[in-house]
Structures are given as C-alpha cells and as structure tokens.
C-alpha angles and dihedrals in degrees: 000000000000105000121173092217132044129261088244090059090053090048093048089048096074106177096270083109097115094068150351112288114249096010127112111254113235098176120038119182111191125185095329119185131173124190133169128206116257117244092260091052092228099109143003137252112223111218095185135345146181091028115171129171141124136219117212126218110282093008126133112215125182126196117209131185145121125288111279098036092104101253096146092040089054092050091048089054091050090051093048094244092114136026129234122237089223137000134038141261119211123194113191087346093304121113115246108238100155144343118316137181086233086073114054118193129207109195132204088260123045095251092204124159102251096212093055129080124237090264094048094047089056094039090055089063094042092050090050090053097044108020093171095058117113117243095255093054090049090050092050092050091050093046091051092061095037087058091044092060092042097249096126107146095029095082094113098041122108121223092261088062094052132082120241092260092049091051090054089049089056089050091051092046090050091051094049094043094071090053095229125196088232134022114209119195129187108201090305095179101040095105095049130094117260097257095048091044092052093049093050092046091057092045091051091049091050093049093048091050090050097046097031087227118183107235138186116186136179117215141158092199113100096198091047089054092048092049098047110026133085087192133012122212111212115211121196123226120289149273098064091012119183138187101264096188144319120249119211113215107236095186116113117272093240093059120140134192091257098051110027093088089061093063115101092233095053098088096042088053095044094045090050091054093046091049089052095049095043100041121356097051087064097040098045097114091057091046097053092046087065098046146054093258114167115189091205089060109032110199117260118222128193108193110200139167116270113266106248091204090067095053116105113263114254112226124205112246120202119212115213 
C-alpha cells in the first residue's frame, strides 16, 4: 500500500484531530456540504462534503488547499454569509444562521468605506456592536486598536490616502475592535508585496498572542500557515473536496519569520505540506480507499525531525 505518510503518523494521529484536547471548542463544523445546481438544473455539483473539524478557544487554525476546493465558500458559511447544503456550524454552541458581530471577517480586499476616515471606518463597527456607548468611549476603543496595528497618526486619513498595507491594517483593527468571539480571515495578505505581507503577518501573530483571539484563516501560503497556525487543515482538490488530515504545528510558540526556518522541525513540516499540495491533494480518493479514514475524525499528523539519538551508532572500520 503506497501511503504518503507513515504508519506511525497514523498511530500518533489518534482521532483528537478535530480539536485541541482539553480546550473548549468555539467553532464546531459538523458534516458540512456545499453543492451548486448544474447549468441544466437536473443535478448538483458538490464542491466539498462531509467536512468535520473544530477550533478551540484561543487557537489559530489555518485551512490550506488548491483553488476550487471551496475554501472561501467554507469561510462564508462560517461567517453566516452563505448557507450549507448539509451540515451545521456551531459557534460557542450556537448554530450559525446568519451574520453576527461575534464573528468578525477580514476579507482579501480591505472592504473599507471610501468616504470615511480610518477612525470612522472603525467607529462604524464599534457603534454597531455597542450602540449605547457615548462618543468618547467609542473613540477610545477605536484608538486602542489603531495604536495596536501601528496606524497612530492616520486617524483622519481616508482609504484613498492609505497604502495597500495600511488599508489592511484598518480592516484588521476594525475586526479586533468589536472583540469578536472568532476572527475569520480570507487570505487577507494575498494582494500585498512580500515585505508588507511579512510585516503584517508578524503583527497579526503578536496581536493574537496578546489578546488570545480565536482565529480561522484561509491561506495558500505554506510559510504563512507555519508562522501563524497552531493547526493546519488540509483540504483535497475539488469538486467533492474533503479534509484529508489536520497537521499540528510542532514549531515553538515564540517562532518568528526570521527564525522559524532554523528549527529542526521546519523542513519536515514544510515538506509534508508541499507533498500534500503537489501530490496527495489529487490522489486522496485512492488513499482513503486503502485506509481507515473517518471524516468525523480526520487524522492528525505531527511531522518532526528524526531523533538522532535513535539512529544506529556508526562505528569506525579500519581497513588493513
């Protein structure tokens, strides 16, 4: 049987894969399916199905997969902007039936109101969340998160006066300002240049560590996922995409962009993700037909560097 991961990885991956052991689950995705009618209206095309996973309180989870596997559609269902064909999403044990201020969304584009300043764009969200707050309290709440994303001094600038990275900072500040139970992000840095993207990734990581924000993020960037995520959900190719497995990030919690590549587990993790995207995402149907795959409990894998202490000792041999 040609499996892309070892028996030990399957054994280590006891079916705790849908969430962090011992932590309260904030997001619960149960049996989710999304299908669209075919052009002739006689049948349906399933984009993804039988999707199960959880996100624990304070956890950062990324979902990675090729275009067409339904990543954005899945996030829209989590946010309440779209509805599933089958299955249910629970946030803090309540079924998602529509948008809510408990679930803030950061989109691929900044989605700012162009006639409003930075302060007013954020205040619009804060006032929606707490309509009874006086103006000064709203201003203080906005300023807190403007400062947090390092936009102090840009309070009175409109989006047209801001760079692409600054606009995304406003979007992130707006999302955090309403103190949501979950932060949902759809490739928020994909349109930015490499330097700006890297800077915002580290700022987001710092903010999430400080606030212990529960996050679910879609990305196609392997290094971004390894930097930000506690766990990475791997989606196979669509149509009929599935959660292949869930990868636990074994890099240290205090990792940064500049040092994570020096950790011994970095390349095992990265190689595992590349192998999935290049090969296994396409061959998943053949793989599960030869295994004990259970969609309710996607296997958890923890790629790690080989332990040198377990390697056989090499003895010097003299040749006479």
